[in-house]
C-alpha positions in Angstrom: 0.4 -0.1 0.4 1.2 3.5 -1.3 1.6 5.6 1.3 2.7 10.2 1.6 6.7 11.0 2.1 7.1 12.7 6.1 9.5 14.3 6.9 11.6 12.9 10.3 10.0 13.9 13.9 12.8 16.3 14.4 14.4 18.2 11.0 17.2 20.6 11.4 16.8 24.2 13.4 19.4 26.1 15.2 21.0 24.7 17.6 21.6 21.5 16.0 22.0 22.3 12.0 22.8 19.7 10.2 21.5 15.7 9.8 22.3 12.7 11.1 21.9 10.0 8.7 23.2 6.6 10.3 24.1 3.0 8.2 26.7 0.2 8.3 31.1 0.7 6.1 31.4 -2.0 4.2 34.3 -3.7 6.9 32.3 -4.1 9.5 29.0 -5.7 10.8 26.7 -4.7 13.5 28.2 -4.4 16.3 31.5 -5.9 15.3 31.3 -8.7 17.4 32.7 -10.9 14.4 34.3 -8.5 12.4 35.7 -6.1 15.2 38.3 -9.8 16.0 39.5 -9.3 12.8 42.7 -7.6 12.4 42.9 -7.2 8.8 39.0 -5.3 8.7 40.1 -3.5 12.7 43.2 -1.9 10.1 41.5 -0.8 7.2 38.8 0.5 9.7 39.6 1.0 13.4 37.1 3.8 14.9 34.2 5.1 13.7 34.0 9.2 11.8 31.8 11.3 11.2 31.3 11.4 7.4 31.0 15.6 7.2 30.9 17.8 3.3 34.1 19.4 1.7 31.8 22.6 2.2 30.6 22.3 6.5 34.6 21.5 6.7 35.7 24.9 5.8 32.6 26.6 7.2 33.0 25.7 10.4 37.4 25.2 10.9 37.3 21.4 10.7 40.5 19.5 9.2 39.8 16.1 7.7 40.6 13.3 10.5 40.8 16.0 13.0 38.4 15.1 16.0 35.0 16.4 16.3 32.3 16.4 18.9 29.2 14.8 17.3 26.1 15.8 19.5 22.0 15.5 19.4 19.6 16.4 22.0 19.8 12.6 23.1 23.7 12.6 24.4 27.4 14.1 22.3 30.5 10.6 20.6 33.7 12.5 19.7 35.3 11.0 16.4 37.5 11.9 13.8 36.5 13.8 11.4 36.5 12.6 7.7 35.7 15.2 4.9 34.3 13.9 2.4 32.6 14.6 -1.1 31.2 11.9 -0.5 28.7 13.5 1.8 26.4 16.9 1.1 25.8 20.3 3.2 23.9 19.6 5.9 24.8 16.2 6.6 26.7 14.1 8.9 26.8 10.4 8.0 27.9 8.5 11.1 27.6 4.1 11.4 27.2 2.4 15.0 29.5 -0.3 14.4 31.7 0.7 17.4 31.0 1.4 20.6 32.9 3.7 22.0 31.1 6.0 18.9 28.2 4.5 18.0 25.5 6.6 15.8 22.7 5.1 17.7 22.9 7.5 20.8 22.3 10.3 19.2 19.2 9.5 17.3 15.7 9.9 18.5 13.2 7.1 20.2 10.2 8.3 17.2 9.3 5.6 15.6 6.6 4.8 12.4 2.7 4.9 13.3 2.1 1.6 10.8 4.9 -0.1 10.8 6.6 0.4 14.1 10.2 0.7 12.7 12.4 3.0 14.7 13.9 5.6 12.5 17.0 5.5 13.5 18.0 7.2 9.9 17.5 10.6 10.4 18.0 13.6 13.4 19.3 16.5 13.8 22.2 16.7 15.5 25.6 19.9 15.7 29.1 19.4 14.8 31.5 21.4 17.8 35.2 21.7 16.6 36.9 19.9 19.9 
C-alpha cells in the first residue's frame, strides 16, 4: 500500500543545524562482535568517523581526521572527521559499529506509526570543533 512521504520526527534547527543519517560501513558487521576480532578489517577501519562535506568542514574550520564532537538532544560522541565529497552539505553520516562512538546514541526514539520501525536513520545534530 503506497503512503505519502512524511519528514523525520526531528529536523534541523538553529541549535542542531545538521541532519545525521546512519547506516553500515563496508568493513564491519553490526556491532563488530565478529568483524571486530579481524586484524585486517580493523586495519582498514579501526574506529568510527563522522563523514562531513568539504563545504561544512571549511565553514566550521575542521580538518580531515581532526577530532570533533557530534551531539544531539540525546547525547554526544567524539570521533574523527572524515571530510569527503560523498556527503552533501548539511548532512553528517555515521555508523553504529563502534561502541565508543555509536551513532545510535544520538538518534531519537521516534518510530513509524504504521510499521512500528524505529527512526534510526535521521535526526538533528550539531558539530563542534574540539
